[in-house]
LUMLO-368140 format. One record per residue: residue in one letter; x, y, z of N, C-alpha, C, O in turn. Coordinates in steps of 0.001 Angstrom, whole numbers, plus 500000, padded with zeros to 6 digits. Layout:
# residues N
AXYZXYZXYZXYZ/...
//
This chain:
# residues 254
M221102537875625434221054538662626669222179538238627614222468537048627738/E222819539215628285223888538928629239223282538554630600222478539302631156/I223679537386631129223196536924632422224256537233633477225418536858633324/T223851537923634556224772538278635636224360537583636927223304536955637002/L225214537706637941224893537147639259223606537758639802222814537078640453/Q223404539044639532222190539721639992220945539068639403219917538964640072/T221040538628638149219901537960637506219492536725638297218307536509638554/F220477535914638683220191534698639455219647535035640840218742534362641333/L220198536080641472219770536450642819218333536958642852217644536819643862/I217887537542641754216499538005641671215559536843641345214520536675641985/V215932536049640348215031535015639836214884533826640786213764533392641057/C215987533299641290215957532005641989215104531968643259214344531016643434/P215194532969644164214333532909645358212843532935645013212044532237645637/F212478533740644020211079533814643628210609532519642964209460532112643142/V211477531880642212211115530611641578210908529530642631210019528691642488/F211721529540643692211512528602644803210133528810645422209389527849645620/L209791530056645728208487530362646308207358529981645349206321529462645763/A207579530248644062206581529895643044206349528397643007205214527952642834/G207419527599643169207278526153643186206403525686644335205573524793644161/C206582526286645514205734525949646670204267526244646369203397525398646580/V204003527452645875202633527870645585202024527007644486200856526628644563/D202820526696643462202309525935642325201888524529642744200863524025642284/A202667523901643607202328522561644074201073522572644931200313521604644933/I200849523670645663199713523747646577198421524115645853197391523473646057/A198472525144645007197236525657644424197348526029642962196399526574642398/G198482525750642327198678526212640960198968527704640961198905528358642002/G199285528236639792199490529681639691200858530159640123201039531356640348/G201834529265640247203173529692640629203796530653639632204677531437639986/G203342530593638390203848531500637365203548532956637660204201533845637113/L202551533217638532202252534590638937203413535191639718203570536410639773/I204221534327640320205378534782641088206649534695640245207449535630640214/S206827533559639561208092533345638841208224534206637591209302534740637330/L207161534353636819207269535113635575207603536581635809208481537110635128/P206930537273636758207337538652637051208784538763637529209433539788637318/A209296537695638181210689537721638639211647537804637454212647538520637510/Y211345537077636390212171537159635174212094538565634576213105539113634137/F210900539140634561210756540508634049211565541483634903212250542362634382/L211474541311636230212187542178637159213695542097636950214406543084637134/A214179540923636569215612540728636329216053541254634970217232541167634625/G215120541799634197215461542399632916215450541455631733215987541777630673/V214835540277631906214749539316630805213636539759629848212527540036630303/P213899539836628531212880540240627559211642539330627634211758538149627962/P210447539890627328209187539165627542209129537745626995208810536821627743/H209430537539625705209324536194625154210345535247625775210047534076626012/M211545535750626036212554534924626698212152534611628132212423533521628637/A211505535569628785211043535344630160210000534233630196210079533332631031/I209026534294629296207985533267629235208603531911628920208253530902629531/A209528531896627957210142530640627520211004530020628613210910528820628873/T211848530834629257212741530317630292211949529885631517212314528921632190/N210873530592631805209988530207632904209369528833632643209132528073633582/K209104528511631376208569527188631029209554526080631408209149525014631872/L210852526338631207211865525328631534211890525041633029211829523886633450/S211982526111633834212068525907635287210775525341635850210812524468636717/S209633525822635374208355525354635917208044523924635480207428523168636232/S208466523546634271208209522174633800208912521151634676208325520136635050/I210170521420635001210926520481635825210378520455637242210318519395637865/G209977521617637757209373521663639083208045520919639131207768520198640089/T207224521092638100205934520404638035206118518897637947205308518137638479/L207179518463637280207478517027637208207705516449638605207266515338638902/T208390517204639457208631516759640833207326516594641594207102515573642243/A206454517618641511205172517544642211204312516417641646203640515715642401/S204325516239640331203525515180639696203938513800640205203093512946640471/F205241513596640336205747512307640815205274512029642242204894510905642569/R205300513057643082204857512869644467203355512589644525202921511716645275/F202563513316643746201114513070643723200807511668643195199880511012643669/Y201585511213642216201390509866641670201678508802642735200924507838642875/K202757508979643475203111508025644524202017507939645583201777506870646145/E201354509060645856200301509093646872198923508760646292197911508869646985/R198890508354645019197646507950644346196622509099644266195421508873644412/F197099510314644035196226511464643880196035511845642409195483512905642112/I196487510989641491196310511269640068195387510220639460195635509021639583/K194319510677638804193415509789638088193981509617636676193765510457635802/L194698508530636470195480508376635243194631508366633980195011508985632986/D193481507675633992192669507624632780192190509016632389192180509375631211/V191788509802633404191345511173633155192524512032632693192400512837631769/A193667511844633354194850512641633009195286512405631572195671513354630889/F195237511165631095195664510871629729194774511567628698195255512026627662/V193467511644628991192555512383628111192958513855628076193043514460627008/G193206514425629262193595515828629339194917516116628669195072517141628005/I195874515216628836197203515399628240197114515479626722197738516339626100/A196338514580626130196248514516624667195774515843624078196335516328623096/V194741516426624681194208517682624123195007518894624592195089519893623877/A195602518817625794196416519932626288197641520151625406198068521288625204/L198207519063624882199348519176623977198970519967622726199731520815622262/C197802519682622197197323520410621003197081521884621329197513522773620596/G196382522128622442196089523498622841197342524302623094197441525457622681/S198314523688623782199559524383624096200363524716622844200973525782622757/A200363523810621884201080524062620626200490525267619904201222526108619383/I199165525344619876198498526476619230198813527766619975199180528772619368/G198666527727621316198902528922622121200329529429622037200558530638621984/S201294528511622026202704528913621969203033529609620660203744530614620644/N202518529077619571202760529709618267202077531066618175202618531992617571/L200896531191618766200219532486618797201013533487619632201092534667619289/S201607533004620742202392533882621614203576534482620879203952535628621121/L204158533706619984205310534197619233204904535223618172205740535983617683/M203630535238617826203158536135616764202314537297617273202369538399616728/A201528537041618330200455537975618688200834538907619822201828538705620520/D200004539942619986200135540885621084199567540236622349198435539753622343/E200356540225623441199932539565624674198769540280625350198104539686626199/D198504541531625001197392542259625615196050541594625331195098541784626088/L195958540819624252194705540170623897194244539219624997193083539263625403/I195134538363625479194753537407626514194458538107627829193630537635628608/R195121539224628087194859539976629314193460540570629295192761540560630308/V193054541084628145191715541656628016190652540584628233189609540856628827/I190912539366627753189968538258627930189884537849629397188798537571629906/L191022537812630073191062537332631455190482538327632458189937537922633485/L190593539615632173190227540636633152188808540475633693188643540501634913/P187769540310632864186422540114633412186195538706633959185272538488634744/L187029537752633552186843536365633981187272536144635429186614535403636159/L188364536775635853188942536494637168188031536848638346187944536053639281/P187341538006638352186433538274639475185326537228639586184934536859640693/F184820536746638450183786535716638477184311534423639101183625533788639901/V185533534041638727186114532811639274186328532957640777186031532032641533/A186841534107641222187056534341642648185741534289643416185675533702644496/W184695534900642864183377534873643493182860533448643588182262533063644593/H183090532671642548182641531280642523183323530477643631182689529641644276/V184603530730643846185335530023644900184860530459646286184670529625647172/L184669531769646471184243532283647764182860531765648162182583531579649347/R182010531537647192180683530970647483180786529535647964179863529007648586/G181930528903647668182128527528648112181779526497647080181965525302647310/K181266526941645920180863525969644905181989525659643929181995524603643296/G182949526587643807184033526362642872185116525472643424185841524828642666/L185237525426644754186288524602645341185835524199646740185920524998647673/K185367522994646888184823522533648155185272521109648406185035520216647592/E185927520903649549186411519565649863185233518635650118184243519033650732/R185339517408649650184278516428649823184834515177650475186035514912650428/E183931514405651092184344513125651645184760512182650530185690511391650689/S184060512270649388184398511437648241184039512210646981183332513216647037/E184529511734645849184224512417644602182774512195644216182148511225644643/I182239513109643399180874512952642890180902511936641758181730512024640851/D180008510989641819179990509917640820179241510386639573178021510252639478/L179988510932638627179418511408637371179662510382636273180595509587636379/P178844510381635216179101509486634081180509509729633525180950510871633396/R181199508643633201182582508753632743182695509617631499183659510366631342/R181714509514630618181753510310629399181722511800629730182409512597629092/Q180915512175630741180841513581631141182164514058631723182619515160631417/V182781513231632560184069513592633157185120513781632071185860514764632086/Y185189512853631138186167512955630054185922514205629206186871514875628799/S184665514516628942184336515689628123184768516981628811185353517865628185/V184469517080630118184850518264630885186365518422630909186887519516630691/V187065517326631176188522517371631257189130517719629899190078518500629822/A188586517140628835189123517404627498188951518868627111189897519509626654/L187747519394627293187490520787626927188321521740627787188932522678627276/S188337521488629102189099522341630016190582522319629671191232523364629640/S191113521132629412192542520988629151192949521655627845194045522206627743/F192073521609626845192395522242625566192444523763625706193398524407625268/V191397524330626324191323525791626450192421526312627368193118527269627029/V192575525681628531193595526131629479194994525832628938195925526599629179/G195148524719628206196428524413627583196821525465626561197997525810626446/M195850525974625822196123527041624855196583528302625587197533528964625169/Y195898528622626680196312529773627491197718529565628051198526530493628080/D198003528336628498199320528039629061200418528251628017201474528800628331/G200173527822626788201146528030625733201324529496625399202426529934625070/F200242530256625481200291531669625110200956532522626184201777533387625878/Y200596532274627454201086533135628537201446532309629768202618532264630141/G200473531651630415200791530641631412200367530814632847199774529887633397/P200631531951633509200338532043634937198877531754635277197968532266634623/G198661530937636295197305530595636716196768529326636104195651528920636424/T197538528673635215197067527476634514196607526387635474195501525862635339/G197455526047636442197099524993637391195873525344638207195043524481638489/T195753526620638592194596527071639365193309526883638578192321526374639107/F193319527293637313192127527152636480191719525684636329190534525358636393/L192693524809636130192387523386635970191784522800637244190823522034637175/I192335523152638403191804522657639674190353523101639845189496522300640218/L190081524368639573188717524899639706187744524172638783186650523793639203/L188137523981637544187256523333636575187019521870636929185901521373636792/F188055521180637381187921519750637691187077519524638940186322518554639006/T187195520410639936186382520237641140184933520653640893184007520022641403/A184739521713640111183388522240639894182577521411638909181375521229639104/F183213520902637852182448520280636762182773518810636503182043518137635776/A183870518301637095184204516887636906184041516085638197184333514889638231/G183571516750639265183252516055640500184440515552641290184266514689642151/M185655516055641036186836515540641730187010516179643102186592517313643334/R187635515431644003188102515994645257189302516892644956189952516747643920/V189592517835645885190637518825645629191997518175645393192702518533644450/A192367517219646249193687516597646119193826515881644778194881515944644146/E192756515195644337192801514486643054192810515465641892193512515252640904/A192032516538642006192033517563640960193410518202640848193892518476639748/N194037518437641994195370519036642014196389518102641364197169518520640508/G196374516836641779197318515879641226197141515659639737198117515631638986/T195893515502639306195602515271637889195975516493637055196513516366635955/S195686517674637589196016518907636854197525519070636697197986519640635708/K198300518572637671199756518688637577200286517949636348201143518462635628/L199769516739636113200240515943634981199858516613633658200649516631632714/I198650517160633595198188517843632387198976519137632166199361519465631044/N199205519857633259199994521088633172201421520793632738202016521568631990/L201974519679633202203320519264632789203372519046631278204336519442630623/A202336518419630731202291518166629291202223519473628499202953519647627523/S201349520388628918201216521651628187202489522485628311202901523137627352/N203112522465629490204379523175629683205477522622628773206232523373628155/T205544521296628706206599520654627908206449520966626424207438521245625747/M205223520921625913204981521252624511205366522702624222206019522991623220/S204955523609625109205281525018624939206794525235624993207356525991624200/L207438524560625938208898524674626062209596524224624782210546524866624333/L209135523137624200209733522625622968209643523649621841210607523861621106/I208490524276621714208298525264620644209179526491620871209765527020619926/F209273526944622129210136528092622426211611527736622227212396528576621788/L211989526502622546213366526052622318213712526086620833214777526563620443/I212805525577620018213017525559618575213211526979618030213960527192617076/N212528527937618646212611529322618190213693530128618921213766531348618774/G214539529436619714215688530081620338215371531108621404216100532089621554/Q214275530896622161213858531878623150214240531511624583214044532318625492/V214782530312624802215067529839626162216514530161626552217443529859625803/I216702530775627727218035531011628287218360529788629147217907529688630288/L219143528863628599219301527542629201219934527577630598219413526945631517/L221033528293630775221717528291632067220807528827633173220698528224634240/L220163529948632914219258530537633905218092529595634183217691529425635334/G217548528986633138216414528085633301216756526848634110215947526395634919/I217943526296633903218348525079634619218580525363636101218141524598636959/V219270526463636400219508526821637805218182527118638503217957526680639631/A217313527857637832215998528158638403215179526881638594214401526775639542/A215355525916637695214634524648637795214970523911639087214097523286639690/L216230523979639514216623523340640777215878523965641956215466523268642883/C215714525274641908214941525967642955213470525568642889212816525403643919/S212963525416641683211573525027641498211313523605642018210264523331642600/I212278522711641802212151521332642293211988521325643816211104520654644351/L212850522081644509212785522138645965211461522731646433210844522227647371/G211029523804645774209762524431646145208574523510645924207690523426646777/N208540522819644791207441521894644502207424520721645472206354520245645854/Y208604520251645873208684519125646814208066519520648156207284518765648734/I208420520698648640207893521178649920206394521464649799205613521098650677/G206002522118648710204599522469648519203688521263648405202595521261648971/S204119520229647679203278519037647520203100518315648851202059517699649081/S204095518381649727203965517790651060202905518529651874202141517907652611/L202858519849651742201864520638652473200450520319652020199534520270652841/V200259520097650706198929519763650190198440518456650789197289518355651214/M199315517452650823198911516136651306198536516165652781197738515343653232/K199101517099653533198830517171654963197643518066655285196918517809656246/N197435519122654488196447520132654848195254520244653908194249520860654262/G195349519659652718194212519625651800193585520974651550194277521948651253/I192251521030651673191490522228651333191841523411652224191705524557651797/T192294523160653464192609524226654406193628525193653841193516526403654033/I194619524663653146195676525512652599195441525868651139195911526908650677/V194715525015650397194544525254648963193606526413648673193925527280647859/R192451526436649329191432527423648977191888528866649161191758529648648219/P192422529270650330192866530667650457193981531039649496194059532183649049/L194845530081649173195922530386648226195384530594646820195897531436646082/I194356529840646436193768530040645106193129531430645017193262532110644000/I192438531851646082191854533195646100192955534244645958192806535207645205/A194058534057646680195172535006646607195775535033645209196096536099644683/V195926533855644611196498533756643261195632534506642261196151535250641428/L194318534320642335193408534989641405193439536501641602193402537255640629/A193508536946642855193552538382643134194830539010642579194796540088641985/I195960538323642781197242538833642270197232538898640745197692539875640154/L196702537844640114196662537819638657195780538939638117196127539578637123/F194633539181638770193735540256638341194432541607638423194386542388637473/L195081541888639560195762543165639744196921543328638766197146544410638224/K197649542240638552198790542287637632198337542633636210198938543477635543/I197268541968635757196768542217634405196228543639634287196457544317633285/L195500544089635330194934545437635323196036546481635228195922547435634458/M197101546310636001198215547286635980198928547282634639199381548329634176/E199033546117634008199708546034632714198904546716631602199468547219630631/L197568546723631763196704547322630735196554548819630909196229549529629957/L196791549312632137196622550748632394197795551559631830197817552783631956/
//
């Protein structure tokens, strides 16, 4: 594919904004991936190149969350191990399968998740985390990371949002810790998917690297906002992310 100045002018501003949103509430791919489509990048190349820019941006946010001690490393390592497997499966399926399949699965799921958040049970800031048995926490994180990692490899947008929701609702984590831990797991699934797309020649390297610089800046700014505002800024953005993803999938299926 021929890359022009117009391609960069369309993709880069949206990738910066996506980095901000991704660091705050996950789901930055809802903004960045359509930007690649809008710039005329073919679907598989768009997904693959988006993995490059988002992976580097997520690395920036992960480092900041780690410095602020918002990552539960033991939990994250469990999630990383299974997310790598899930992402590898999903990425290979993406190269073979019709993407409409995952959209059909997600369409009825998203309104339920949004309703769960609006009720306050899916995402609620706490003074401290809920003290659950470690085995239960590891099981929830492992299962969530595998399923969401597979989705991330297959398509991707909303991955961080889903992980935050699952970790706060079923693993007893506070929002900031769920966000930080999910970043490290999302980084692992992104990296595995990126490797598979690279091997299959689907990544546009120059566009991905330039977009990655924009993503780094966006993630840096976004992660700072999370640390200062916590649930105040995260919850409404997650609702917005889910609504956008629902509408996007619905329009693509119609």
